[in-house]
VMD Tcl script that draws the C-alpha trace (Angstrom):
set ca {
  {27.11 -6.43 1.69}
  {26.22 -5.56 -1.93}
  {25.10 -8.32 -4.44}
  {27.20 -9.48 -7.26}
  {24.63 -8.14 -9.79}
  {24.84 -4.66 -8.15}
  {28.76 -4.84 -8.24}
  {28.82 -5.72 -11.84}
  {26.52 -2.85 -12.84}
  {28.25 -0.55 -10.91}
  {25.21 0.65 -8.87}
  {24.90 0.31 -5.18}
  {21.45 -1.16 -3.91}
  {20.22 0.26 -0.67}
  {17.71 -1.53 1.43}
  {14.58 0.24 2.79}
  {14.94 2.45 5.82}
  {13.53 0.22 8.68}
  {10.73 2.96 9.40}
  {9.81 2.96 5.54}
  {9.50 -0.94 5.58}
  {7.28 -0.76 8.71}
  {4.97 1.63 7.33}
  {5.04 -0.32 3.92}
  {4.27 -3.47 5.26}
  {1.70 -2.07 7.88}
  {-0.77 -0.74 5.04}
  {-1.33 -4.33 3.80}
  {-3.18 -5.71 6.88}
  {-5.22 -2.53 7.13}
  {-6.31 -2.64 3.52}
  {-7.18 -6.34 3.98}
  {-9.00 -5.59 7.09}
  {-11.15 -2.98 4.93}
  {-11.81 -5.70 2.40}
  {-12.93 -8.28 5.00}
  {-14.99 -5.52 6.74}
  {-16.75 -4.73 3.32}
  {-17.28 -8.29 2.58}
  {-18.96 -8.71 5.97}
  {-21.07 -5.74 5.59}
  {-22.11 -6.90 2.05}
  {-23.10 -10.38 3.29}
  {-24.55 -9.57 6.66}
  {-26.14 -5.92 6.17}
  {-24.84 -5.00 9.74}
  {-23.87 -1.30 9.51}
  {-21.20 -1.56 11.90}
  {-19.02 -3.36 9.46}
  {-19.05 -0.24 7.24}
  {-17.90 1.68 10.17}
  {-15.21 -0.52 10.70}
  {-14.11 -0.48 7.09}
  {-13.97 3.41 7.33}
  {-11.77 3.43 10.28}
  {-9.61 0.82 8.96}
  {-9.37 2.82 5.74}
  {-8.18 5.92 7.47}
  {-5.34 3.96 8.93}
  {-4.26 2.34 5.86}
  {-4.21 5.61 4.14}
  {-2.18 7.19 6.92}
  {0.48 4.24 6.60}
  {0.03 4.65 2.72}
  {0.82 8.25 2.92}
  {3.97 7.83 4.72}
  {5.22 5.03 2.54}
  {4.53 7.29 -0.55}
  {6.36 10.11 1.20}
  {9.16 7.74 1.78}
  {9.13 6.68 -2.00}
  {9.30 10.26 -2.94}
  {12.54 10.65 -0.81}
  {14.05 7.81 -2.41}
  {13.00 9.13 -6.07}
  {14.54 12.54 -5.12}
  {17.86 10.72 -4.06}
  {18.04 8.66 -7.00}
  {18.41 5.23 -4.87}
  {18.06 2.25 -7.26}
  {16.93 0.33 -4.25}
  {14.11 -1.58 -5.75}
  {15.04 -1.88 -9.18}
  {12.09 0.04 -10.30}
  {11.62 3.04 -7.93}
  {9.22 4.74 -10.42}
  {6.97 1.71 -10.63}
  {6.99 1.58 -6.92}
  {6.24 5.22 -6.61}
  {3.23 4.85 -9.08}
  {1.73 1.90 -7.39}
  {1.92 3.55 -4.20}
  {0.17 6.59 -5.59}
  {-2.51 4.77 -7.37}
  {-3.20 2.73 -4.02}
  {-3.54 6.05 -2.15}
  {-5.79 7.86 -4.96}
  {-8.24 4.69 -5.07}
  {-7.92 4.62 -1.15}
  {-9.27 8.33 -0.98}
  {-11.92 7.66 -3.47}
  {-12.85 4.56 -1.51}
  {-12.99 6.82 1.55}
  {-15.42 9.00 -0.17}
  {-17.57 6.04 -1.20}
  {-17.73 4.67 2.35}
  {-19.01 8.17 3.39}
  {-22.12 7.39 1.65}
  {-25.34 6.38 3.28}
  {-25.52 2.79 4.37}
  {-25.91 0.63 1.37}
  {-25.23 3.18 -1.16}
  {-21.49 2.43 -0.60}
  {-22.02 -1.42 -2.03}
  {-20.75 -2.77 -4.04}
  {-18.54 0.07 -5.31}
  {-16.81 0.13 -1.98}
  {-16.08 -3.73 -2.11}
  {-14.76 -3.41 -5.54}
  {-12.43 -0.63 -4.74}
  {-11.21 -2.60 -1.65}
  {-10.31 -5.45 -3.80}
  {-8.36 -3.52 -6.22}
  {-6.67 -1.33 -3.38}
  {-5.57 -4.59 -1.73}
  {-3.90 -5.87 -4.91}
  {-2.01 -2.66 -5.65}
  {-0.85 -2.56 -1.89}
  {0.41 -5.90 -2.09}
  {2.10 -5.37 -5.53}
  {3.75 -2.28 -4.10}
  {4.84 -3.90 -0.82}
  {6.22 -6.76 -3.23}
  {8.60 -4.48 -5.09}
  {9.25 -2.15 -2.13}
  {10.53 -5.03 -0.02}
  {12.49 -6.91 -2.71}
  {15.97 -5.34 -1.99}
  {15.44 -7.24 1.60}
  {15.06 -10.60 -0.08}
  {18.13 -9.85 -2.47}
  {20.56 -9.80 0.58}
  {21.36 -6.25 0.19}
  {21.98 -4.73 3.94}
}
mol new
graphics top color blue
foreach p $ca { graphics top sphere $p radius 0.5 }
foreach p [lrange $ca 0 end-1] q [lrange $ca 1 end] { graphics top cylinder $p $q radius 0.2 }
display resetview
Protein backbone atom coordinates (compact mmCIF):
# COMPACT_ATOMS: atom_id res chain seq x y z
CA UNK A 1 0.00 0.00 0.00
CA UNK A 2 1.45 3.34 -1.06
CA UNK A 3 0.82 6.35 1.12
CA UNK A 4 -1.26 9.29 -0.05
CA UNK A 5 1.79 11.56 -0.08
CA UNK A 6 3.63 9.19 -2.41
CA UNK A 7 0.60 8.93 -4.71
CA UNK A 8 0.28 12.69 -4.96
CA UNK A 9 3.95 13.25 -5.65
CA UNK A 10 4.06 10.48 -8.26
CA UNK A 11 6.92 8.54 -6.66
CA UNK A 12 6.39 5.14 -5.13
CA UNK A 13 8.01 4.53 -1.76
CA UNK A 14 9.63 1.14 -1.30
CA UNK A 15 10.16 -0.39 2.13
CA UNK A 16 13.56 -1.77 3.02
CA UNK A 17 14.34 -5.34 2.06
CA UNK A 18 14.00 -7.48 5.22
CA UNK A 19 17.68 -8.50 5.11
CA UNK A 20 18.70 -4.85 4.82
CA UNK A 21 16.46 -3.97 7.77
CA UNK A 22 17.98 -6.85 9.76
CA UNK A 23 21.59 -5.75 9.30
CA UNK A 24 20.67 -2.11 9.77
CA UNK A 25 18.95 -2.71 13.08
CA UNK A 26 21.55 -5.31 14.14
CA UNK A 27 24.44 -2.88 14.07
CA UNK A 28 22.94 -0.55 16.70
CA UNK A 29 23.06 -2.97 19.67
CA UNK A 30 26.60 -3.96 18.71
CA UNK A 31 27.77 -0.34 18.65
CA UNK A 32 25.98 0.22 21.98
CA UNK A 33 27.80 -2.85 23.34
CA UNK A 34 31.09 -1.30 22.24
CA UNK A 35 30.19 1.91 24.06
CA UNK A 36 29.21 0.07 27.25
CA UNK A 37 32.37 -2.06 27.15
CA UNK A 38 34.50 1.04 26.66
CA UNK A 39 32.79 2.70 29.59
CA UNK A 40 33.34 -0.40 31.74
CA UNK A 41 37.02 -0.43 30.79
CA UNK A 42 37.35 3.29 31.47
CA UNK A 43 35.80 2.91 34.92
CA UNK A 44 37.33 -0.41 36.04
CA UNK A 45 40.72 -0.75 34.28
CA UNK A 46 39.99 -4.44 33.56
CA UNK A 47 41.64 -5.22 30.23
CA UNK A 48 39.03 -7.80 29.22
CA UNK A 49 36.47 -5.03 28.65
CA UNK A 50 38.72 -3.58 25.95
CA UNK A 51 38.87 -7.00 24.31
CA UNK A 52 35.07 -7.28 24.41
CA UNK A 53 34.79 -3.85 22.82
CA UNK A 54 37.17 -4.86 20.03
CA UNK A 55 35.20 -7.98 19.18
CA UNK A 56 31.86 -6.19 19.32
CA UNK A 57 33.28 -3.48 17.09
CA UNK A 58 34.24 -6.03 14.44
CA UNK A 59 30.69 -7.42 14.47
CA UNK A 60 29.21 -3.93 14.27
CA UNK A 61 31.44 -3.09 11.30
CA UNK A 62 30.36 -6.26 9.48
CA UNK A 63 26.69 -5.37 9.95
CA UNK A 64 27.41 -1.75 9.04
CA UNK A 65 29.24 -2.87 5.90
CA UNK A 66 26.28 -4.94 4.72
CA UNK A 67 23.88 -2.07 5.46
CA UNK A 68 26.20 0.25 3.53
CA UNK A 69 26.17 -2.19 0.61
CA UNK A 70 22.36 -2.21 0.70
CA UNK A 71 22.27 1.58 0.68
CA UNK A 72 24.59 1.66 -2.34
CA UNK A 73 22.26 -0.72 -4.18
CA UNK A 74 19.31 1.47 -3.27
CA UNK A 75 21.15 4.58 -4.51
CA UNK A 76 22.00 2.88 -7.80
CA UNK A 77 18.41 1.72 -8.28
CA UNK A 78 17.16 5.19 -7.50
CA UNK A 79 14.53 4.16 -4.94
CA UNK A 80 13.11 7.04 -2.97
CA UNK A 81 12.40 4.72 -0.09
CA UNK A 82 13.61 6.80 2.80
CA UNK A 83 12.98 10.26 1.55
CA UNK A 84 16.66 11.12 1.84
CA UNK A 85 18.70 8.16 0.53
CA UNK A 86 21.87 10.22 0.10
CA UNK A 87 21.82 11.38 3.73
CA UNK A 88 21.20 7.77 4.78
CA UNK A 89 24.18 6.60 2.73
CA UNK A 90 26.45 9.35 4.08
CA UNK A 91 25.47 8.58 7.69
CA UNK A 92 26.26 4.89 7.16
CA UNK A 93 29.55 5.78 5.47
CA UNK A 94 30.54 8.13 8.31
CA UNK A 95 29.62 5.45 10.85
CA UNK A 96 31.75 2.89 8.99
CA UNK A 97 34.77 5.19 8.64
CA UNK A 98 34.66 6.24 12.31
CA UNK A 99 34.16 2.60 13.29
CA UNK A 100 37.31 1.59 11.39
CA UNK A 101 39.24 4.44 13.03
CA UNK A 102 37.85 3.29 16.39
CA UNK A 103 39.05 -0.22 15.59
CA UNK A 104 42.56 1.13 15.03
CA UNK A 105 42.34 3.02 18.31
CA UNK A 106 41.27 -0.17 20.11
CA UNK A 107 44.31 -1.96 18.66
CA UNK A 108 46.58 0.28 20.74
CA UNK A 109 48.21 -0.93 23.90
CA UNK A 110 45.94 -1.08 26.96
CA UNK A 111 45.23 2.37 28.38
CA UNK A 112 46.47 4.19 25.24
CA UNK A 113 43.04 3.68 23.66
CA UNK A 114 41.36 5.82 26.31
CA UNK A 115 39.62 8.31 26.19
CA UNK A 116 39.70 8.49 22.37
CA UNK A 117 38.07 5.07 22.01
CA UNK A 118 35.25 6.04 24.34
CA UNK A 119 34.61 9.34 22.53
CA UNK A 120 34.59 7.63 19.12
CA UNK A 121 32.20 4.99 20.49
CA UNK A 122 29.76 7.70 21.57
CA UNK A 123 29.92 9.34 18.14
CA UNK A 124 29.44 6.05 16.27
CA UNK A 125 26.43 5.16 18.42
CA UNK A 126 24.82 8.51 17.63
CA UNK A 127 25.53 8.13 13.89
CA UNK A 128 24.30 4.52 13.84
CA UNK A 129 21.07 5.47 15.59
CA UNK A 130 20.48 8.36 13.18
CA UNK A 131 21.12 6.13 10.16
CA UNK A 132 18.79 3.44 11.51
CA UNK A 133 16.10 6.04 12.21
CA UNK A 134 16.24 7.31 8.63
CA UNK A 135 16.56 3.83 7.14
CA UNK A 136 13.59 2.38 8.96
CA UNK A 137 11.39 5.45 8.49
CA UNK A 138 9.63 3.90 5.49
CA UNK A 139 8.40 1.03 7.68
CA UNK A 140 6.73 3.49 10.02
CA UNK A 141 5.01 5.36 7.20
CA UNK A 142 2.86 2.34 6.31
CA UNK A 143 4.48 1.51 2.97
CA UNK A 144 4.52 -2.23 2.42
